[in-house]
C-alpha positions as CSV (number, residue, x, y, z in Angstrom):
1,M,-12.4,-25.8,-0.2
2,A,-14.2,-28.4,-1.7
3,G,-15.2,-28.4,-5.5
4,G,-13.0,-25.4,-6.4
5,E,-14.8,-23.1,-4.5
6,R,-13.5,-19.5,-4.4
7,L,-13.0,-17.6,-1.4
8,N,-13.8,-14.0,-1.7
9,L,-12.5,-11.6,0.9
10,V,-13.6,-8.1,1.1
11,F,-11.3,-5.7,2.9
12,E,-13.4,-2.7,4.0
13,N,-10.6,-1.2,6.1
14,L,-7.2,-2.1,4.4
15,Y,-4.2,0.0,6.0
16,A,-0.6,-0.1,4.6
17,L,2.7,1.0,6.0
18,K,5.6,1.0,3.9
19,I,9.1,2.6,4.8
20,E,11.8,1.5,2.5
21,T,14.8,3.2,4.1
22,E,16.4,1.9,7.3
23,F,16.8,4.9,9.5
24,Y,18.8,5.0,12.9
25,I,18.6,7.8,15.6
26,G,21.5,8.8,18.2
27,A,24.2,11.1,18.9
28,G,27.4,10.1,17.4
29,I,25.9,7.4,15.2
30,I,27.7,9.1,12.0
31,F,30.9,8.0,13.5
32,N,30.0,4.4,13.8
33,K,31.7,2.8,10.8
34,E,29.0,-0.1,10.7
35,F,26.3,2.5,9.5
36,V,28.5,4.2,6.9
37,V,29.9,1.3,4.9
38,F,28.2,-0.7,2.1
39,D,29.8,-4.0,1.2
40,E,32.6,-3.7,-1.4
41,A,31.8,-0.1,-2.1
42,K,35.0,1.7,-2.9
43,N,34.2,4.9,-4.4
44,A,31.8,7.5,-3.1
45,L,30.1,10.7,-3.6
46,L,29.4,13.1,-1.0
47,I,27.0,16.0,-1.7
48,I,27.2,18.4,1.3
49,D,25.6,21.6,2.1
50,H,28.3,24.5,1.7
51,N,26.8,26.1,5.1
52,V,28.2,22.9,7.2
53,V,31.5,22.0,5.6
54,N,33.6,23.9,8.3
55,Q,31.5,22.5,11.1
56,E,33.9,20.8,13.7
57,Y,31.3,17.6,13.8
58,V,30.8,17.4,10.1
59,V,34.7,17.9,9.3
60,R,35.5,15.1,11.4
61,F,32.9,13.0,9.7
62,V,34.0,13.7,6.1
63,K,37.6,13.1,7.4
64,E,36.7,9.9,8.6
65,L,34.6,9.0,5.4
66,G,37.7,9.5,3.3
67,E,39.7,7.2,5.3
68,I,37.0,4.5,4.8
69,Y,36.6,4.9,0.9
70,E,39.5,4.7,-1.7
71,D,38.2,7.7,-3.5
72,L,35.6,10.3,-2.0
73,T,34.4,12.9,-4.6
74,I,32.9,16.0,-2.5
75,I,30.5,18.1,-4.2
76,E,29.4,21.3,-2.2
77,N,25.5,22.2,-2.7
78,T,24.7,26.0,-2.7
79,E,21.2,26.1,-3.7
80,I,18.3,26.7,-1.5
81,E,16.1,24.8,-3.8
82,P,17.4,22.1,-5.9
83,R,17.1,22.6,-9.6
84,T,16.9,20.1,-12.4
85,S,19.8,21.7,-14.5
86,T,22.1,21.7,-11.2
87,V,21.5,17.9,-10.7
88,D,22.2,17.3,-14.4
89,R,25.5,19.2,-14.1
90,M,26.6,17.3,-11.1
91,V,25.8,13.9,-12.7
92,T,27.9,14.8,-15.7
93,Q,30.8,15.7,-13.2
94,C,31.1,12.7,-11.6
95,K,29.7,10.0,-14.2
96,E,33.3,8.6,-14.8
97,S,34.0,8.0,-11.3
98,R,32.6,4.5,-11.2
99,L,30.6,5.4,-7.8
100,N,28.9,2.7,-5.8
101,A,27.9,4.9,-2.7
102,V,26.3,8.4,-2.5
103,F,26.1,10.2,0.7
104,G,23.9,13.3,1.3
105,V,24.8,15.7,4.3
106,G,22.7,18.8,4.5
107,G,19.0,20.1,4.7
108,G,16.1,18.7,2.5
109,S,17.6,20.5,-0.7
110,T,20.9,19.0,-0.4
111,L,19.2,15.4,0.4
112,D,17.0,15.8,-2.6
113,T,19.9,16.4,-4.9
114,A,21.8,13.5,-3.5
115,K,18.8,11.2,-4.1
116,A,18.4,12.5,-7.5
117,I,22.0,11.7,-8.4
118,A,21.9,8.2,-7.1
119,I,19.1,7.7,-9.5
120,L,20.3,9.3,-12.5
121,L,23.6,7.6,-12.0
122,T,22.2,4.3,-13.1
123,N,19.3,5.7,-15.3
124,P,20.0,7.3,-18.7
125,G,18.8,10.8,-19.4
126,I,18.3,14.1,-17.5
127,A,16.5,14.8,-14.5
128,E,13.3,16.4,-15.8
129,N,12.4,12.9,-17.6
130,Y,12.1,11.3,-14.3
131,Q,10.0,14.0,-12.5
132,G,6.8,12.1,-12.0
133,M,5.8,8.6,-10.6
134,N,7.8,5.2,-11.1
135,K,9.8,6.6,-14.1
136,A,13.2,5.3,-13.0
137,S,13.7,1.6,-14.4
138,R,16.7,0.7,-12.4
139,P,17.7,1.0,-8.6
140,G,20.0,3.9,-8.0
141,I,23.3,3.8,-6.5
142,P,23.1,2.7,-2.6
143,S,22.8,5.9,-0.5
144,I,22.9,7.3,3.0
145,M,21.3,10.5,4.0
146,I,22.3,12.6,7.0
147,P,20.0,15.6,7.6
148,T,21.7,18.6,9.2
149,I,18.4,20.2,10.2
150,A,15.0,18.5,11.1
151,G,12.1,19.2,9.1
152,S,11.5,17.9,5.3
153,G,12.0,14.4,6.1
154,A,13.8,14.0,2.8
155,E,16.2,11.5,4.4
156,I,13.3,8.7,4.3
157,T,11.1,9.8,1.7
158,P,10.9,8.1,-1.8
159,S,11.0,11.4,-3.4
160,A,13.6,14.1,-4.8
161,V,11.9,17.2,-5.4
162,L,13.4,19.6,-7.9
163,I,12.6,23.0,-9.5
164,N,12.5,23.3,-13.5
165,T,13.1,27.0,-13.6
166,E,12.5,27.0,-17.4
167,K,9.1,25.3,-17.1
168,K,8.4,27.0,-13.6
169,F,7.5,23.6,-12.4
170,K,8.5,22.0,-8.9
171,G,7.9,18.4,-8.7
172,G,9.6,15.0,-7.5
173,I,11.4,12.2,-8.7
174,N,9.1,9.9,-7.2
175,G,8.3,6.4,-6.1
176,R,10.4,3.1,-7.2
177,F,13.9,3.1,-6.4
178,V,14.1,6.6,-5.1
179,A,14.2,6.1,-1.2
180,P,17.5,6.2,0.2
181,T,19.1,2.9,1.5
182,R,19.8,4.3,4.9
183,A,19.1,7.5,6.9
184,L,21.4,8.6,10.1
185,L,19.9,10.9,12.5
186,D,22.5,12.5,14.7
187,P,21.6,15.3,16.7
188,G,25.1,16.5,17.0
189,V,24.9,17.3,13.3
190,T,22.0,19.4,13.7
191,A,23.2,21.1,16.9
192,K,24.7,24.2,15.2
193,A,21.9,25.0,12.8
194,P,20.7,28.7,13.2
195,V,17.7,28.8,15.5
196,S,15.6,30.6,12.5
197,S,16.4,27.9,10.1
198,T,15.6,25.4,12.9
199,V,12.2,26.7,13.4
200,Y,11.3,27.1,9.8
201,A,12.3,23.5,9.1
202,A,10.3,22.3,12.3
203,F,7.2,24.2,10.6
204,D,7.7,22.1,7.6
205,A,7.4,19.0,9.6
206,F,4.5,20.5,11.5
207,V,2.6,20.9,8.1
208,H,3.3,17.5,7.0
209,A,2.0,16.1,10.2
210,L,-1.1,18.5,10.4
211,E,-2.3,17.9,6.9
212,S,-1.7,14.3,6.8
213,Y,-3.6,13.8,9.9
214,T,-6.7,16.0,8.6
215,C,-6.6,14.7,5.2
216,K,-10.0,12.8,4.6
217,L,-8.0,9.9,3.3
218,A,-6.1,9.6,6.5
219,S,-5.8,6.1,8.1
220,P,-5.5,5.3,11.8
221,I,-1.6,4.7,10.9
222,V,-1.2,8.1,9.6
223,K,-3.0,9.7,12.5
224,M,-1.0,7.7,15.0
225,F,2.4,9.0,13.4
226,G,0.9,12.6,12.7
227,T,-0.3,12.6,16.4
228,E,3.0,11.9,18.0
229,A,4.8,14.3,15.7
230,L,2.6,17.1,16.5
231,R,2.8,16.5,20.2
232,I,6.6,16.6,20.1
233,L,6.7,19.8,17.9
234,L,4.1,21.6,20.1
235,R,6.6,21.2,23.0
236,A,9.9,21.5,21.0
237,I,9.6,24.4,18.9
238,P,9.1,27.1,21.5
239,R,12.1,25.7,23.5
240,I,14.6,25.5,20.8
241,A,15.5,29.2,20.9
242,D,16.7,29.0,24.6
243,K,18.4,25.6,24.2
244,P,19.7,25.6,20.6
245,E,22.5,23.1,21.3
246,D,20.5,20.7,23.7
247,L,21.0,17.3,22.0
248,L,17.9,15.6,23.4
249,L,15.7,18.5,22.1
250,R,17.4,18.4,18.7
251,E,16.8,14.5,18.7
252,D,13.3,15.2,19.4
253,L,13.0,17.4,16.3
254,L,14.6,14.9,14.2
255,L,12.3,12.2,15.5
256,A,9.1,14.5,14.9
257,A,10.3,15.1,11.3
258,E,10.5,11.4,10.6
259,L,7.2,10.8,12.1
260,A,5.5,13.7,10.1
261,A,7.2,12.5,6.9
262,I,5.9,8.8,7.3
263,A,2.6,10.3,7.7
264,L,2.7,12.3,4.7
265,M,4.0,9.4,2.8
266,H,0.8,7.5,3.4
267,S,-1.6,10.5,3.1
268,E,-1.7,13.7,0.9
269,P,-0.7,17.2,1.5
270,G,-3.3,19.9,1.4
271,P,-3.2,23.9,0.7
272,M,-0.4,24.8,3.2
273,A,2.3,22.6,1.9
274,S,1.1,23.0,-1.9
275,F,1.1,27.0,-1.8
276,G,4.2,26.8,0.1
277,Y,5.8,25.1,-3.0
278,Q,4.6,27.6,-5.2
279,L,6.1,30.5,-3.1
280,A,9.5,28.7,-3.5
281,I,9.1,28.4,-7.1
282,R,7.9,31.8,-8.0
283,H,9.4,34.0,-5.4
284,G,12.3,31.7,-3.8
285,V,10.7,31.7,-0.3
286,P,12.4,28.9,1.8
287,H,9.7,26.2,2.0
288,G,9.8,26.1,5.8
289,L,9.3,29.8,6.1
290,A,6.4,29.8,3.5
291,N,4.7,27.0,5.5
292,A,4.9,28.8,8.8
293,I,3.3,31.6,7.4
294,M,0.7,29.5,5.6
295,I,-0.3,27.6,9.0
296,D,-0.9,31.0,10.7
297,K,-3.1,32.3,7.8
298,T,-4.9,29.0,6.7
299,M,-5.9,27.5,9.8
300,A,-8.1,30.4,10.8
301,I,-9.9,30.2,7.6
302,Q,-10.5,26.5,7.8
303,I,-11.9,26.8,11.3
304,E,-14.4,29.3,9.8
305,K,-15.4,26.8,7.2
306,G,-16.0,24.1,9.8
307,A,-12.5,22.4,10.2
308,D,-12.3,20.3,13.4
309,Y,-9.1,20.8,15.2
310,R,-10.2,19.3,18.6
311,F,-7.3,16.7,18.2
312,L,-4.7,19.3,18.1
313,Y,-6.5,21.0,21.2
314,E,-6.0,17.9,23.1
315,L,-2.3,17.8,22.4
316,L,-1.6,21.5,23.8
317,P,0.9,21.4,26.7
318,Q,-1.3,24.1,28.3
319,K,-5.3,23.6,27.5
320,P,-7.2,26.5,27.9
321,S,-10.8,25.8,29.6
322,V,-13.4,25.9,26.5
323,E,-15.8,23.7,25.2
324,G,-17.2,23.1,21.7
325,Q,-15.6,22.1,18.5
326,K,-15.1,25.6,17.2
327,E,-14.1,27.0,20.4
328,K,-11.4,24.1,20.9
329,S,-10.1,24.5,17.5
330,L,-9.7,28.2,17.9
331,A,-7.8,27.5,20.9
332,A,-5.5,25.1,19.2
333,Y,-5.1,27.6,16.4
334,Q,-4.2,30.7,18.8
335,Y,-1.6,28.4,20.6
336,V,0.1,27.6,17.2
337,S,-0.2,31.3,16.1
338,E,1.5,32.5,19.4
339,I,4.4,30.2,18.8
340,I,4.7,31.4,15.4
341,N,4.6,35.3,16.6
342,N,7.1,34.3,19.2
343,V,9.7,33.0,16.8
344,N,9.6,35.9,14.6
345,V,8.3,34.4,11.6
346,P,7.9,37.4,9.2
347,K,4.3,39.0,8.7
348,N,4.8,39.7,4.9
349,L,7.2,38.5,2.1
350,F,8.0,41.6,0.6
351,S,11.8,41.1,1.2
352,Y,11.1,38.3,-1.3
353,G,9.6,40.4,-3.9
354,F,6.1,39.2,-3.4
355,M,3.7,42.0,-4.0
356,P,0.1,42.3,-4.1
357,E,0.2,42.3,-8.0
358,H,1.2,38.8,-7.9
359,Y,-1.9,37.7,-5.7
360,E,-4.1,36.6,-8.7
361,E,-1.1,34.5,-10.3
362,L,-0.8,32.5,-7.3
363,A,-4.5,32.2,-6.7
364,S,-5.1,30.6,-10.2
365,F,-3.0,27.8,-9.0
366,V,-6.1,26.6,-7.0
367,D,-7.8,25.6,-10.1
368,Y,-4.9,23.5,-11.1
369,A,-4.2,21.9,-7.6
370,K,-6.7,19.3,-7.1
371,K,-9.6,21.4,-7.8
372,G,-10.0,22.7,-4.5
373,F,-8.3,20.2,-2.5
374,P,-11.1,17.8,-2.0
375,A,-9.3,15.5,0.5
376,A,-8.0,18.3,2.6
377,V,-9.9,19.1,6.1
378,T,-12.0,21.6,4.2
379,G,-12.3,22.7,0.6
380,F,-9.9,25.5,-0.2
381,H,-10.6,27.7,-3.1
382,R,-9.6,30.8,-5.0
383,E,-11.2,33.2,-2.6
384,D,-9.8,31.4,0.3
385,L,-6.3,31.7,-1.0
386,L,-7.1,35.4,-1.9
387,K,-7.8,36.0,1.8
388,V,-4.5,34.6,2.8
389,L,-2.4,36.6,0.3
390,M,-4.3,39.8,1.2
391,S,-3.5,39.1,4.9
392,L,0.2,39.1,4.2
393,S,0.1,42.8,3.1
């Protein structure tokens, strides 16, 4: 450039893709020493879901991990939804162990617990102080996450979502330093997961992919990952009940969960995921189950408001012969709704103590949540959520 002339570039379409966690997929990968060792690490912490501690595959892994590390501290996680107070107690319990590796083996709650502990072992204070974005000032201890079910994608996300029961708040320790160092996706670990839990978790991934794709902020990169995740899930979910220990099918679900998580990391959630969170906080409804219910009820309302789900129609394994945006969108919804019905998702949440008198309290969350979700496929307001809630009666 001559005479100090400046070059001004305007990027009208600038897309980014950032994944901080290395992840590897394959049967038996957790038994490959190369993937479970950090240089010079001697003392490790293992946070493990209490539901899997006696599974033969996992027992073998824990035994081999104990042979690799000089000192292995094991803490069983029993919570369906991790709490800030529990994380604080666990950090205190192992603070003097001079840990230099953290492992998480379990579902999303266990993995989020492990990620939060990894951060709090190097950053002072309690968990609630770090809920928000980029509040940690130091990298956490190197960590490896191993999911025992495919759904949340917590093994690669830069977020550890915790419930503060005193403040009735569910929020993440998010951003810088939170993403795990490595994720090992071994279908052998997930093969014994109950079918119902597997299905609910898969619908968690489905919501991540669907709402990421339909978000008005979605880039072509988001849509690419979301599309492939949905394509896999539409075929895998109906088959898992008949072939629960099929490793290739389990591997497909793990891959779909990763793709959906990557899409969500680069987009925004909508009303399905957000109200699923509220049902978990206020009534203890497992997040995947809440999402499955929200899909079934919310898509129909959004289609009536003009939502375009033709992209989902094109992914259906069997497509009915229909024309037009609304007709194809409804066909896609009916296919998904049929899957939900066939896997026996509950029609109401009465068993969780969720009753009609709770409707207004939950509907008020819409006013707080992004003022009607302007980036969602359609606006979603108080009256829309009330329709969903009343349909659960």
